[in-house]
N, C-alpha and C positions, 0 to 999 in steps of 0.2 A: 035055350036062341041064347048064340053067342055075335056077340057085333064085333064084325071084320072093320077095322081103318081103309079109308079110301087111301089109295098111293094119289101120292097134288099131281097133276099133271103141270107144263112149259111153263104154263104161267105163276105157278105159285113158286116158283124158284127164285126167290132170290138171292143178292150176294152177299154175301160179308161186308157190315161196316168197314173193312179198315180195306178191304176190295176198293172204295169207293171215294176214302181219301185218295187215296195211292193214283185210281186217272185220275180224276179236279186237277192237283198237285201239278205230273206230267202236263197235262193240259194248261197252267198258270205257267209254269216256267218259260213253255214254249211260244203264248201269247208275248210273255218281258222280253224276250230275246229277237224276235219281232217289232215288240213296239221297241228296243232298241236299233237291233237295224233302221229298221223307215230315218229313225231320228236321226243318225250316224249320216244316212245320207241328203236325209233334206240340208243337214245343218254343213257338210258338206259343199253341197250347192248350194246353201246363200255367204256361207263368207263373204266371197266375191262381192257381192250388193254390200252387206254388211260394213265392210274395209270402208266402202266410196261414201260411205253414211256418215261414218264416227263420225265423233272431235276432234279435230287438231287443233290443238291452241300455235299458231306463231311465234316464232320470240321475240323476246319482248324488247324495240327498241328504245333504243339510253337515250332519256328525252336533257337534256344542260339547261341546267336556272343559275339562271345569272343576279347577283346582286354588285348594286355599284354604294359604299360607305367613304364621307368625308369626319371625320369626326372632326375634332380640336387643331388647330396648329401647334407642330409642333416648336418649339423652343428651341432654344444651339445657343451659347454664346460663341460675337465672332473674334476677330486674333484682336487680343490686349485683354480677353474676360471682361467686357465695361457694356458696349454695344454686345445687342443681338439679334439672331435673322429667324426668319420666323417662316418654315414647311411646310406649306398645302398640300395634298396627296390624298383623293382619291384612288380607293382601295375596291381594285371590278373584285369578287368572291364570281367562283364559278366550279359546278360537280356537275355528277353521270351518277354517279350512289347514293344519292343523299337525298329521301324522298321530302316533297315540300314541304310540309309539315312540321319536321323537323329543319329545313333551310337556316332561316335566320335564328334558332339552334346554336347552333355548330356556322353560323358567321362571329356570332356575340361572343363567344366560345376561341375563339381563332386570330381574333379583330387585336386580342392585348400583345399577341405574339406576332403580329404580323408591324403594328406600330411601337415594340419593342425595337425590334429590328432595325428598321428605316430610322431610327431616331440614334438604334449606337451609331449605322454607316452615314448619317448627318454631323456629328456629332466629331468624328474622325477629321472629313474635310470642311467642318464648318472656322476651327482651331487656325486654323491658316489660312484664310480670306481676314480681311479686309471689314470693316460693316455697311461700307458708303459700294458696295462691289456683290451685288448677290446673284449676277448672272453669271460671276466667274464657280460660286457656291452652284448653279445648276446644270452647271459644263461641267463640273465635280460632280458630283451627283450621278449626272446619269451616264458618265464616262465611268465610274464603279459601279453601277444598275445595267449596264450595259456589259461588264467582264468584268468584277471586280463576284458579283452576287448577277449574276442574268432573273430575271424573271420567266417560266411563274415559277414562285414559291409557295410548294408541296406540300401540306400540312393531313396528317391525316389521323383521326380515332376509331378502332378496331376496320373492316370494313369500305368507312364514309371518309374517300378522300375528297380534299377544296384545293384548289388554285387561286393562288393571290396574283393581282398584276398592279403595284400601284400605278402614280401618272402625277409626279412630283413638281410644285413653284416653290420661289425660292423668292421671299414682299421683306423687302425693310422695314426697320425698324422704325417705333414714330417717334421718336426721339432723333434719331438723324433721319429719315425723313423730313421733318422742322429744319436741321440745320441746315438742309441742301435745296431748299425748295428758292430759297435769295439766287442761290447760284443758273439755279433751271431756266428761271425770268431771268433774268440777265443771260445766260444764253438763248433764249427765246429769243428775246428780243435783235440781240445779234445774227443771230441765226434770219427776222427778216429783214431789217435796215440790208444784209446780204446779196437778201433774192430779191431784196426791192434795186438797188444798186445791179446787176447783174442786168435786172430786164430792165435797166432805165439803159445801160450799157445797146444791149440788145437793139432795139428801137433809135439811138441816134446812131447802129452802123444799118439801119436801117433807110436810117433821113437819109442818111451822106450817100444811099445806094439807089439809090430813087434824084439824086441831085445831080448823079455823070451821071445818068444815061442823055443818049443822042434826043437836041429838041424837035425831030422831025414824031417825035410819037408824041409831041403834043405836052404845054407844059401844066400841069396839075397846079391847082391851088397847093402854096410853104406849109407843109405839113409844120402841126405846130406841137415843143416838150409836151411831152406824156404827161397825164397827174394821178393822180394816186386811183381813180377813177377809171381810169381807162384801163392801168398793169389790175386792178385788181376788183372784176364789173363786177355789179352787184345784180339780182331777180329783179324783171321790173316785175314790182305789184301787179299786179289784179285790181279792173275800175270797184270802186266800192260798188256794191246791190243795190237797185232802181227803191227806190221806197214804197213799200205796200199799203192800199187804201182801206181802210180801215172794215169790220165786218159790216156786207152792206152796203158799203160805198162805193160808185164806178168810178172809173179812173178820168179824169178828165181831157176831154179831144187834146189831141198831140201828147197826154202820157206816152209812155210805153209802158205798155202792155207788161204786168210782174209774171214772169215765168208759173208758171203752170207743175204747182206739189204734185 
């Protein structure tokens, strides 16, 4: 008896493995395209909101750092090369590009150049000025700084720039000061005597003017000659403070009460 194979039904018909991989690949591509499309739409809609939330740094405002230096005075020879002048200068340094932690280093670096620059200018004019006329040298230096070499002086190193403004004063040599001291003492005494004589003359004119007034106004007391204390009145002295009683002791009757502290 021969066995006949059964005919498989529809449920037993299975697809080949190659067809299954192809369908999964097509489905994955479709899902990827849909996901990219949704992501692109979401990103386009979120762009305005994200732009408002982005961190934007404002431009940095330049900060000016200022420092003042007063080094040792410059010694420049006066006319005749015997006495000298003392030129004292205060240098004001400022910069908008230097970092604060390096500001002092740059000032020390440029300070020598500014000192030499002022020294050359002072020597050029001091040799023509007598040693007892520091005011003339100060006027000459001021005019030279305003016309020939006007501040601020600019110095640069790389990308860092500095501005320097010198403030100059001129002083006498100590030897010249000792020579001029008797002269100035005598001059001050003469000016005081002249001022005293002028004020006495004003008092005399005032007395004569009052004496020429009509008698109807009433004769007042005869004005006396002004004294030194009338011409130069002194400030009144304050009364001495009252003695304070010892601790625990009451003041006697009739004595003023000490002020409360």
